[in-house]
C-alpha positions, 0 to 999 in steps of 0.5 A: 899203082899211079902217083899224082902230084896235086894241090901244091905238091901233095903226093896221091895214088890213084883209085878209080875216080879218087886220090889216096893222099899218102904225102904223110907216109913220107914224112919230112921227105915230102918237102923234097925239093924235087917234089913228093914223088922224087922223094917217094922214088929216092926212098923206093931206090934206097930200099926204104919204101914208105909204107903206105895204109891205102885203107885209111888215106884221105880220098879226094875226088879227082875231078876236084884235085889240081894236078901237077907235073908229077916230077916238076923238076927232074935231075936230067930231061933226056930226048932221043931223036928220030926214034920212029921211022915214020918221023926219020922219013917225014923229017926228010933225016938220013940219020936216026936215034943211032947216028945221032945219040941223046940229047938233053933237056932243062929240067926247068921246062916242066909243066904239068896238065891243065898248063899252057905251052908259051910259044915264044917265037910269032915267025917261027913254027913251034911243033907238037912232039907226043911221046911216052916218058921213061921214069928211072927208079934207080942209078943205072950205069952202063946196064945190059938191055937185057936188066934195062926194065929193071932200072925202070920206076915207071911211065908216063907222058910227054910233049917234048915241044920244039920251036923250028929256029936256028939254035942248038936242038937243047935250046929249041927244046928247052923253053919254059914250058916246052915239056908238058909231063903227066897226068901221074906216073905209073909204076912199071909193075902195071905195064908189062910190055912198054913196046906195045902201047898205043900212043895217039897225039891230038890237037884242036881235036884232029889227030895228028899222031898215032902209033904203037911202040912197037914201032921205036927204032930203040926199044924201051930197054935198049934205049935205056941201056944205050942212055946209061952208057952215056951217062949215069943215071939217077932216080927221077931222071926222064927218058922222052922215048922218041916222037912218030910222024905227025909233028905239026905247028901249034897255034894260040888256043890249041889243045893238046892232048897225048893218051897213051894205054895203060899210062893216061891223057895228058891235055895241055894249051897253047899261049902265043899272046907273048910271043915275038919275033925271031930277029928280036930274041934278045941277044940277036943282031937286031935286038943289040942294035936297038 
């Protein structure tokens, strides 16, 4: 099943070229502060999955629906640095996720399909990083590798946008708009092997990244198990599993596309219209001197 948010927070199941509006099945839970899909995932985790009547659900053509980020405010967004060997070589790192661990991104950085990444600095490079996103389905703490996939609700496309400035990694990846997510979440039963998915990321119509998730350093199950040994994972948390080689700078007007086999196609724009020099950022020496 593919769950999407659309038209001011309604919950839909993708059926071919249509969305089946299943919002009413959630009742009052549809007004959950984390969004209708978050409410669905939490209900599923608690063993009270709403009853669906897809035959009678209203149909909305996908072409006319305004898709939103399926999880507009996840509880946590966890990133996996240097989780492909080719990216490790590209960035000339001597370390990988095995040495670095994971990091957190602000959940306020999420945007959905068709929205724009906003570049913060006019004189610092901002890069795209296309990734597979894992959505947690039930509370996970110190789960063994062989059971880790049973804690996954589903998968989505993620862009982990990064500015190459001097701040800490979490800061450089947490600017508003720096986590495009979507276009929907595909439930785990439709992805029998998340370690065998083709991923491609295009910028301005040119393919920059192309890989199979078989090349991950930490597999999906290993990554979920490891992350759960560091922090308790809750329903609706998102793990961005790492990016392959091919990261590169974004420019005003670019269109960025991430496409993952069995998952979908996420497309967003790039806006540098309000970018400012790095030295003039709030709190910098030059800004304080003014």
